[in-house]
Jmol script that loads the backbone (N, CA, C; Angstrom):
load data "model"
ATOM      1  N   MET A   1      29.105  -3.986 -37.576  1.00  0.00           N
ATOM      2  CA  MET A   1      28.297  -2.961 -36.970  1.00  0.00           C
ATOM      3  C   MET A   1      28.953  -1.573 -37.368  1.00  0.00           C
ATOM      4  N   LYS A   2      28.039  -0.677 -37.733  1.00  0.00           N
ATOM      5  CA  LYS A   2      28.489   0.676 -38.110  1.00  0.00           C
ATOM      6  C   LYS A   2      28.745   1.490 -36.856  1.00  0.00           C
ATOM      7  N   ILE A   3      29.730   2.383 -36.915  1.00  0.00           N
ATOM      8  CA  ILE A   3      30.021   3.290 -35.855  1.00  0.00           C
ATOM      9  C   ILE A   3      30.086   4.664 -36.426  1.00  0.00           C
ATOM     10  N   LYS A   4      29.295   5.545 -35.800  1.00  0.00           N
ATOM     11  CA  LYS A   4      29.205   6.982 -36.313  1.00  0.00           C
ATOM     12  C   LYS A   4      29.330   7.898 -35.102  1.00  0.00           C
ATOM     13  N   PRO A   5      29.900   9.124 -35.354  1.00  0.00           N
ATOM     14  CA  PRO A   5      29.907  10.160 -34.242  1.00  0.00           C
ATOM     15  C   PRO A   5      28.470  10.654 -34.032  1.00  0.00           C
ATOM     16  N   SER A   6      28.227  11.057 -32.837  1.00  0.00           N
ATOM     17  CA  SER A   6      26.883  11.554 -32.437  1.00  0.00           C
ATOM     18  C   SER A   6      26.496  12.735 -33.312  1.00  0.00           C
ATOM     19  N   THR A   7      27.420  13.472 -33.826  1.00  0.00           N
ATOM     20  CA  THR A   7      27.084  14.681 -34.620  1.00  0.00           C
ATOM     21  C   THR A   7      26.325  14.264 -35.916  1.00  0.00           C
ATOM     22  N   THR A   8      26.495  13.028 -36.336  1.00  0.00           N
ATOM     23  CA  THR A   8      25.872  12.565 -37.571  1.00  0.00           C
ATOM     24  C   THR A   8      24.339  12.673 -37.459  1.00  0.00           C
ATOM     25  N   ILE A   9      23.814  12.345 -36.385  1.00  0.00           N
ATOM     26  CA  ILE A   9      22.281  12.378 -36.174  1.00  0.00           C
ATOM     27  C   ILE A   9      21.838  13.811 -36.134  1.00  0.00           C
ATOM     28  N   ARG A  10      22.655  14.690 -35.604  1.00  0.00           N
ATOM     29  CA  ARG A  10      22.241  16.143 -35.480  1.00  0.00           C
ATOM     30  C   ARG A  10      22.379  16.805 -36.840  1.00  0.00           C
ATOM     31  N   GLN A  11      23.417  16.440 -37.582  1.00  0.00           N
ATOM     32  CA  GLN A  11      23.669  17.153 -38.853  1.00  0.00           C
ATOM     33  C   GLN A  11      22.762  16.700 -39.973  1.00  0.00           C
ATOM     34  N   ASP A  12      22.390  15.426 -39.941  1.00  0.00           N
ATOM     35  CA  ASP A  12      21.605  14.885 -41.042  1.00  0.00           C
ATOM     36  C   ASP A  12      20.712  13.711 -40.566  1.00  0.00           C
ATOM     37  N   TYR A  13      19.663  14.113 -39.831  1.00  0.00           N
ATOM     38  CA  TYR A  13      18.781  13.111 -39.278  1.00  0.00           C
ATOM     39  C   TYR A  13      18.218  12.195 -40.356  1.00  0.00           C
ATOM     40  N   ASN A  14      17.707  12.778 -41.478  1.00  0.00           N
ATOM     41  CA  ASN A  14      17.083  11.998 -42.508  1.00  0.00           C
ATOM     42  C   ASN A  14      18.009  11.023 -43.101  1.00  0.00           C
ATOM     43  N   GLY A  15      19.271  11.422 -43.363  1.00  0.00           N
ATOM     44  CA  GLY A  15      20.286  10.539 -43.892  1.00  0.00           C
ATOM     45  C   GLY A  15      20.595   9.450 -42.970  1.00  0.00           C
ATOM     46  N   PHE A  16      20.747   9.804 -41.645  1.00  0.00           N
ATOM     47  CA  PHE A  16      21.049   8.810 -40.587  1.00  0.00           C
ATOM     48  C   PHE A  16      19.931   7.784 -40.477  1.00  0.00           C
ATOM     49  N   SER A  17      18.665   8.275 -40.509  1.00  0.00           N
ATOM     50  CA  SER A  17      17.521   7.391 -40.439  1.00  0.00           C
ATOM     51  C   SER A  17      17.566   6.403 -41.661  1.00  0.00           C
ATOM     52  N   ARG A  18      17.801   6.931 -42.823  1.00  0.00           N
ATOM     53  CA  ARG A  18      17.893   6.063 -44.025  1.00  0.00           C
ATOM     54  C   ARG A  18      18.947   5.003 -43.844  1.00  0.00           C
ATOM     55  N   LEU A  19      20.129   5.439 -43.347  1.00  0.00           N
ATOM     56  CA  LEU A  19      21.167   4.498 -43.110  1.00  0.00           C
ATOM     57  C   LEU A  19      20.755   3.356 -42.171  1.00  0.00           C
ATOM     58  N   CYS A  20      20.043   3.712 -41.070  1.00  0.00           N
ATOM     59  CA  CYS A  20      19.636   2.725 -40.119  1.00  0.00           C
ATOM     60  C   CYS A  20      18.639   1.718 -40.798  1.00  0.00           C
ATOM     61  N   HIS A  21      17.814   2.214 -41.624  1.00  0.00           N
ATOM     62  CA  HIS A  21      16.827   1.313 -42.308  1.00  0.00           C
ATOM     63  C   HIS A  21      17.498   0.490 -43.377  1.00  0.00           C
ATOM     64  N   GLU A  22      18.503   1.019 -44.031  1.00  0.00           N
ATOM     65  CA  GLU A  22      19.170   0.296 -45.112  1.00  0.00           C
ATOM     66  C   GLU A  22      20.042  -0.829 -44.565  1.00  0.00           C
ATOM     67  N   ILE A  23      20.767  -0.568 -43.497  1.00  0.00           N
ATOM     68  CA  ILE A  23      21.745  -1.588 -43.030  1.00  0.00           C
ATOM     69  C   ILE A  23      21.013  -2.621 -42.172  1.00  0.00           C
ATOM     70  N   ASP A  24      19.886  -2.236 -41.582  1.00  0.00           N
ATOM     71  CA  ASP A  24      19.095  -3.218 -40.820  1.00  0.00           C
ATOM     72  C   ASP A  24      19.858  -3.818 -39.705  1.00  0.00           C
ATOM     73  N   GLU A  25      20.635  -3.016 -39.021  1.00  0.00           N
ATOM     74  CA  GLU A  25      21.400  -3.460 -37.864  1.00  0.00           C
ATOM     75  C   GLU A  25      21.649  -2.263 -36.944  1.00  0.00           C
ATOM     76  N   PRO A  26      22.003  -2.483 -35.694  1.00  0.00           N
ATOM     77  CA  PRO A  26      22.300  -1.330 -34.821  1.00  0.00           C
ATOM     78  C   PRO A  26      23.471  -0.491 -35.304  1.00  0.00           C
ATOM     79  N   VAL A  27      23.435   0.758 -34.987  1.00  0.00           N
ATOM     80  CA  VAL A  27      24.504   1.702 -35.247  1.00  0.00           C
ATOM     81  C   VAL A  27      24.965   2.255 -33.938  1.00  0.00           C
ATOM     82  N   VAL A  28      26.256   2.190 -33.683  1.00  0.00           N
ATOM     83  CA  VAL A  28      26.840   2.697 -32.428  1.00  0.00           C
ATOM     84  C   VAL A  28      27.160   4.217 -32.683  1.00  0.00           C
ATOM     85  N   LEU A  29      26.690   5.013 -31.809  1.00  0.00           N
ATOM     86  CA  LEU A  29      27.015   6.474 -31.830  1.00  0.00           C
ATOM     87  C   LEU A  29      28.080   6.748 -30.764  1.00  0.00           C
ATOM     88  N   THR A  30      29.066   7.500 -31.162  1.00  0.00           N
ATOM     89  CA  THR A  30      30.163   7.822 -30.235  1.00  0.00           C
ATOM     90  C   THR A  30      30.051   9.263 -29.782  1.00  0.00           C
ATOM     91  N   ARG A  31      30.576   9.447 -28.636  1.00  0.00           N
ATOM     92  CA  ARG A  31      30.652  10.840 -28.062  1.00  0.00           C
ATOM     93  C   ARG A  31      32.010  11.007 -27.478  1.00  0.00           C
ATOM     94  N   ASN A  32      32.773  11.953 -27.954  1.00  0.00           N
ATOM     95  CA  ASN A  32      34.149  12.177 -27.589  1.00  0.00           C
ATOM     96  C   ASN A  32      34.978  10.928 -27.833  1.00  0.00           C
ATOM     97  N   GLY A  33      34.705  10.270 -28.966  1.00  0.00           N
ATOM     98  CA  GLY A  33      35.483   9.054 -29.316  1.00  0.00           C
ATOM     99  C   GLY A  33      35.139   7.799 -28.580  1.00  0.00           C
ATOM    100  N   GLU A  34      34.184   7.828 -27.664  1.00  0.00           N
ATOM    101  CA  GLU A  34      33.761   6.653 -26.918  1.00  0.00           C
ATOM    102  C   GLU A  34      32.360   6.247 -27.285  1.00  0.00           C
ATOM    103  N   ALA A  35      32.117   4.936 -27.323  1.00  0.00           N
ATOM    104  CA  ALA A  35      30.757   4.435 -27.604  1.00  0.00           C
ATOM    105  C   ALA A  35      29.827   5.013 -26.570  1.00  0.00           C
ATOM    106  N   ASP A  36      28.636   5.538 -27.013  1.00  0.00           N
ATOM    107  CA  ASP A  36      27.724   6.148 -26.138  1.00  0.00           C
ATOM    108  C   ASP A  36      26.320   5.618 -26.250  1.00  0.00           C
ATOM    109  N   LEU A  37      25.828   5.484 -27.430  1.00  0.00           N
ATOM    110  CA  LEU A  37      24.427   4.993 -27.692  1.00  0.00           C
ATOM    111  C   LEU A  37      24.466   3.961 -28.837  1.00  0.00           C
ATOM    112  N   VAL A  38      23.372   3.166 -28.837  1.00  0.00           N
ATOM    113  CA  VAL A  38      23.142   2.265 -29.939  1.00  0.00           C
ATOM    114  C   VAL A  38      21.766   2.604 -30.478  1.00  0.00           C
ATOM    115  N   VAL A  39      21.698   2.839 -31.759  1.00  0.00           N
ATOM    116  CA  VAL A  39      20.432   3.229 -32.446  1.00  0.00           C
ATOM    117  C   VAL A  39      20.142   2.291 -33.575  1.00  0.00           C
ATOM    118  N   MET A  40      18.876   1.926 -33.750  1.00  0.00           N
ATOM    119  CA  MET A  40      18.437   1.001 -34.833  1.00  0.00           C
ATOM    120  C   MET A  40      17.040   1.463 -35.279  1.00  0.00           C
ATOM    121  N   SER A  41      16.627   0.952 -36.448  1.00  0.00           N
ATOM    122  CA  SER A  41      15.240   1.223 -36.933  1.00  0.00           C
ATOM    123  C   SER A  41      14.310   0.474 -36.048  1.00  0.00           C
ATOM    124  N   TYR A  42      13.094   0.903 -36.070  1.00  0.00           N
ATOM    125  CA  TYR A  42      12.033   0.263 -35.273  1.00  0.00           C
ATOM    126  C   TYR A  42      11.862  -1.183 -35.692  1.00  0.00           C
ATOM    127  N   GLU A  43      11.846  -1.417 -36.987  1.00  0.00           N
ATOM    128  CA  GLU A  43      11.641  -2.799 -37.491  1.00  0.00           C
ATOM    129  C   GLU A  43      12.761  -3.685 -37.030  1.00  0.00           C
ATOM    130  N   THR A  44      13.981  -3.242 -37.025  1.00  0.00           N
ATOM    131  CA  THR A  44      15.143  -4.007 -36.592  1.00  0.00           C
ATOM    132  C   THR A  44      14.932  -4.323 -35.050  1.00  0.00           C
ATOM    133  N   PHE A  45      14.476  -3.350 -34.297  1.00  0.00           N
ATOM    134  CA  PHE A  45      14.241  -3.527 -32.871  1.00  0.00           C
ATOM    135  C   PHE A  45      13.156  -4.574 -32.670  1.00  0.00           C
ATOM    136  N   ARG A  46      12.097  -4.461 -33.426  1.00  0.00           N
ATOM    137  CA  ARG A  46      10.949  -5.463 -33.273  1.00  0.00           C
ATOM    138  C   ARG A  46      11.440  -6.916 -33.533  1.00  0.00           C
ATOM    139  N   ARG A  47      12.245  -7.040 -34.625  1.00  0.00           N
ATOM    140  CA  ARG A  47      12.711  -8.376 -34.903  1.00  0.00           C
ATOM    141  C   ARG A  47      13.661  -8.937 -33.846  1.00  0.00           C
ATOM    142  N   MET A  48      14.533  -8.045 -33.355  1.00  0.00           N
ATOM    143  CA  MET A  48      15.481  -8.432 -32.283  1.00  0.00           C
ATOM    144  C   MET A  48      14.714  -8.814 -31.035  1.00  0.00           C
ATOM    145  N   ASP A  49      13.675  -8.002 -30.663  1.00  0.00           N
ATOM    146  CA  ASP A  49      12.874  -8.292 -29.495  1.00  0.00           C
ATOM    147  C   ASP A  49      12.129  -9.630 -29.619  1.00  0.00           C
ATOM    148  N   ALA A  50      11.589  -9.924 -30.838  1.00  0.00           N
ATOM    149  CA  ALA A  50      10.938 -11.190 -31.075  1.00  0.00           C
ATOM    150  C   ALA A  50      11.907 -12.342 -30.923  1.00  0.00           C
ATOM    151  N   ARG A  51      13.099 -12.195 -31.451  1.00  0.00           N
ATOM    152  CA  ARG A  51      14.103 -13.245 -31.303  1.00  0.00           C
ATOM    153  C   ARG A  51      14.435 -13.536 -29.856  1.00  0.00           C
ATOM    154  N   ILE A  52      14.606 -12.493 -29.083  1.00  0.00           N
ATOM    155  CA  ILE A  52      14.944 -12.613 -27.675  1.00  0.00           C
ATOM    156  C   ILE A  52      13.784 -13.362 -26.936  1.00  0.00           C
ATOM    157  N   LYS A  53      12.514 -12.937 -27.193  1.00  0.00           N
ATOM    158  CA  LYS A  53      11.385 -13.602 -26.567  1.00  0.00           C
ATOM    159  C   LYS A  53      11.277 -15.068 -26.952  1.00  0.00           C
ATOM    160  N   LEU A  54      11.538 -15.396 -28.210  1.00  0.00           N
ATOM    161  CA  LEU A  54      11.493 -16.762 -28.664  1.00  0.00           C
ATOM    162  C   LEU A  54      12.591 -17.569 -28.002  1.00  0.00           C
ATOM    163  N   GLN A  55      13.827 -17.028 -27.940  1.00  0.00           N
ATOM    164  CA  GLN A  55      14.917 -17.722 -27.276  1.00  0.00           C
ATOM    165  C   GLN A  55      14.583 -18.036 -25.851  1.00  0.00           C
ATOM    166  N   SER A  56      13.982 -17.070 -25.178  1.00  0.00           N
ATOM    167  CA  SER A  56      13.581 -17.210 -23.782  1.00  0.00           C
ATOM    168  C   SER A  56      12.576 -18.386 -23.655  1.00  0.00           C
ATOM    169  N   LYS A  57      11.593 -18.425 -24.523  1.00  0.00           N
ATOM    170  CA  LYS A  57      10.591 -19.541 -24.494  1.00  0.00           C
ATOM    171  C   LYS A  57      11.273 -20.887 -24.783  1.00  0.00           C
ATOM    172  N   LEU A  58      12.175 -20.889 -25.709  1.00  0.00           N
ATOM    173  CA  LEU A  58      12.832 -22.122 -26.046  1.00  0.00           C
ATOM    174  C   LEU A  58      13.681 -22.633 -24.863  1.00  0.00           C
ATOM    175  N   MET A  59      14.346 -21.682 -24.144  1.00  0.00           N
ATOM    176  CA  MET A  59      15.128 -22.067 -22.959  1.00  0.00           C
ATOM    177  C   MET A  59      14.218 -22.710 -21.926  1.00  0.00           C
ATOM    178  N   VAL A  60      13.052 -22.139 -21.706  1.00  0.00           N
ATOM    179  CA  VAL A  60      12.081 -22.726 -20.735  1.00  0.00           C
ATOM    180  C   VAL A  60      11.660 -24.089 -21.183  1.00  0.00           C
ATOM    181  N   ALA A  61      11.376 -24.285 -22.471  1.00  0.00           N
ATOM    182  CA  ALA A  61      11.021 -25.582 -22.991  1.00  0.00           C
ATOM    183  C   ALA A  61      12.102 -26.602 -22.842  1.00  0.00           C
ATOM    184  N   GLU A  62      13.298 -26.174 -23.146  1.00  0.00           N
ATOM    185  CA  GLU A  62      14.438 -27.126 -23.013  1.00  0.00           C
ATOM    186  C   GLU A  62      14.697 -27.533 -21.540  1.00  0.00           C
ATOM    187  N   LYS A  63      14.493 -26.611 -20.611  1.00  0.00           N
ATOM    188  CA  LYS A  63      14.569 -26.915 -19.168  1.00  0.00           C
ATOM    189  C   LYS A  63      13.496 -27.908 -18.770  1.00  0.00           C
ATOM    190  N   GLN A  64      12.282 -27.639 -19.265  1.00  0.00           N
ATOM    191  CA  GLN A  64      11.178 -28.533 -18.961  1.00  0.00           C
ATOM    192  C   GLN A  64      11.459 -29.994 -19.445  1.00  0.00           C
ATOM    193  N   ILE A  65      11.988 -30.083 -20.628  1.00  0.00           N
ATOM    194  CA  ILE A  65      12.360 -31.407 -21.204  1.00  0.00           C
ATOM    195  C   ILE A  65      13.442 -32.008 -20.402  1.00  0.00           C
ATOM    196  N   ALA A  66      14.432 -31.306 -20.077  1.00  0.00           N
ATOM    197  CA  ALA A  66      15.552 -31.846 -19.245  1.00  0.00           C
ATOM    198  C   ALA A  66      15.044 -32.341 -17.875  1.00  0.00           C
ATOM    199  N   GLU A  67      13.962 -31.733 -17.368  1.00  0.00           N
ATOM    200  CA  GLU A  67      13.428 -32.132 -16.079  1.00  0.00           C
ATOM    201  C   GLU A  67      12.444 -33.257 -16.247  1.00  0.00           C
ATOM    202  N   GLY A  68      12.239 -33.721 -17.470  1.00  0.00           N
ATOM    203  CA  GLY A  68      11.324 -34.859 -17.654  1.00  0.00           C
ATOM    204  C   GLY A  68       9.903 -34.587 -17.882  1.00  0.00           C
ATOM    205  N   ALA A  69       9.537 -33.305 -18.268  1.00  0.00           N
ATOM    206  CA  ALA A  69       8.208 -32.915 -18.487  1.00  0.00           C
ATOM    207  C   ALA A  69       7.625 -33.735 -19.636  1.00  0.00           C
ATOM    208  N   GLN A  70       6.358 -34.033 -19.552  1.00  0.00           N
ATOM    209  CA  GLN A  70       5.694 -34.833 -20.594  1.00  0.00           C
ATOM    210  C   GLN A  70       5.528 -33.975 -21.823  1.00  0.00           C
ATOM    211  N   LEU A  71       5.818 -34.549 -23.024  1.00  0.00           N
ATOM    212  CA  LEU A  71       5.773 -33.832 -24.279  1.00  0.00           C
ATOM    213  C   LEU A  71       4.414 -34.129 -24.874  1.00  0.00           C
ATOM    214  N   LEU A  72       3.951 -33.151 -25.639  1.00  0.00           N
ATOM    215  CA  LEU A  72       2.671 -33.315 -26.406  1.00  0.00           C
ATOM    216  C   LEU A  72       2.983 -33.666 -27.793  1.00  0.00           C
ATOM    217  N   ASP A  73       2.127 -34.535 -28.468  1.00  0.00           N
ATOM    218  CA  ASP A  73       2.382 -34.807 -29.879  1.00  0.00           C
ATOM    219  C   ASP A  73       1.786 -33.686 -30.681  1.00  0.00           C
ATOM    220  N   HIS A  74       2.119 -33.679 -31.948  1.00  0.00           N
ATOM    221  CA  HIS A  74       1.741 -32.656 -32.903  1.00  0.00           C
ATOM    222  C   HIS A  74       0.275 -32.456 -32.922  1.00  0.00           C
ATOM    223  N   ASP A  75      -0.524 -33.490 -33.015  1.00  0.00           N
ATOM    224  CA  ASP A  75      -2.028 -33.403 -33.129  1.00  0.00           C
ATOM    225  C   ASP A  75      -2.629 -32.662 -31.902  1.00  0.00           C
ATOM    226  N   GLU A  76      -2.106 -33.042 -30.755  1.00  0.00           N
ATOM    227  CA  GLU A  76      -2.626 -32.404 -29.538  1.00  0.00           C
ATOM    228  C   GLU A  76      -2.282 -30.957 -29.454  1.00  0.00           C
ATOM    229  N   VAL A  77      -1.091 -30.586 -29.876  1.00  0.00           N
ATOM    230  CA  VAL A  77      -0.708 -29.172 -29.898  1.00  0.00           C
ATOM    231  C   VAL A  77      -1.594 -28.374 -30.873  1.00  0.00           C
ATOM    232  N   MET A  78      -1.813 -28.932 -32.129  1.00  0.00           N
ATOM    233  CA  MET A  78      -2.632 -28.289 -33.099  1.00  0.00           C
ATOM    234  C   MET A  78      -4.064 -28.159 -32.583  1.00  0.00           C
ATOM    235  N   ASP A  79      -4.588 -29.181 -31.886  1.00  0.00           N
ATOM    236  CA  ASP A  79      -5.976 -29.048 -31.336  1.00  0.00           C
ATOM    237  C   ASP A  79      -6.078 -27.957 -30.324  1.00  0.00           C
ATOM    238  N   ARG A  80      -5.071 -27.794 -29.468  1.00  0.00           N
ATOM    239  CA  ARG A  80      -5.107 -26.737 -28.424  1.00  0.00           C
ATOM    240  C   ARG A  80      -5.020 -25.380 -29.135  1.00  0.00           C
ATOM    241  N   ILE A  81      -4.222 -25.231 -30.164  1.00  0.00           N
ATOM    242  CA  ILE A  81      -4.085 -23.977 -30.869  1.00  0.00           C
ATOM    243  C   ILE A  81      -5.459 -23.610 -31.498  1.00  0.00           C
ATOM    244  N   ARG A  82      -6.043 -24.548 -32.189  1.00  0.00           N
ATOM    245  CA  ARG A  82      -7.375 -24.339 -32.884  1.00  0.00           C
ATOM    246  C   ARG A  82      -8.416 -23.946 -31.842  1.00  0.00           C
ATOM    247  N   ARG A  83      -8.443 -24.599 -30.651  1.00  0.00           N
ATOM    248  CA  ARG A  83      -9.417 -24.256 -29.638  1.00  0.00           C
ATOM    249  C   ARG A  83      -9.198 -22.791 -29.127  1.00  0.00           C
ATOM    250  N   LYS A  84      -7.978 -22.396 -28.996  1.00  0.00           N
ATOM    251  CA  LYS A  84      -7.716 -21.049 -28.556  1.00  0.00           C
ATOM    252  C   LYS A  84      -8.066 -20.006 -29.616  1.00  0.00           C
ATOM    253  N   ILE A  85      -7.828 -20.338 -30.881  1.00  0.00           N
ATOM    254  CA  ILE A  85      -8.273 -19.451 -31.948  1.00  0.00           C
ATOM    255  C   ILE A  85      -9.781 -19.350 -32.047  1.00  0.00           C
ATOM    256  N   ASN A  86     -10.456 -20.440 -31.886  1.00  0.00           N
ATOM    257  CA  ASN A  86     -11.882 -20.389 -31.987  1.00  0.00           C
ATOM    258  C   ASN A  86     -12.502 -19.744 -30.772  1.00  0.00           C
ATOM    259  N   ALA A  87     -11.861 -19.882 -29.599  1.00  0.00           N
ATOM    260  CA  ALA A  87     -12.414 -19.182 -28.408  1.00  0.00           C
ATOM    261  C   ALA A  87     -12.205 -17.652 -28.552  1.00  0.00           C
ATOM    262  N   ALA A  88     -11.106 -17.281 -29.158  1.00  0.00           N
ATOM    263  CA  ALA A  88     -10.878 -15.828 -29.367  1.00  0.00           C
ATOM    264  C   ALA A  88     -11.834 -15.209 -30.384  1.00  0.00           C
ATOM    265  N   LYS A  89     -12.349 -16.011 -31.300  1.00  0.00           N
ATOM    266  CA  LYS A  89     -13.331 -15.497 -32.273  1.00  0.00           C
ATOM    267  C   LYS A  89     -14.714 -15.319 -31.650  1.00  0.00           C
ATOM    268  N   GLU A  90     -14.993 -16.020 -30.606  1.00  0.00           N
ATOM    269  CA  GLU A  90     -16.347 -15.904 -29.998  1.00  0.00           C
ATOM    270  C   GLU A  90     -16.547 -14.677 -29.200  1.00  0.00           C
TER     271      GLU A  90
END
end "model"
wireframe off; spacefill off
backbone 0.3
color backbone group
């Protein structure tokens, strides 16, 4: 993870933005030598947010399995997805 002083963003916003897009990970900004903010490109944020949401859904599914919830087979899952897609088209 990159660490930069907060003055970096004020002195060269375009260069800082380019850095965030190139390294594709959060950048820690410091203030008075202490970590203050974390900045990342919008695309990096979207991917991170999607991973968090997916992990949350997987945790729910794992809990349901552990509690003995009935599982669906592949064909039934695909049928449900197709029905939802077709209903959205109407």
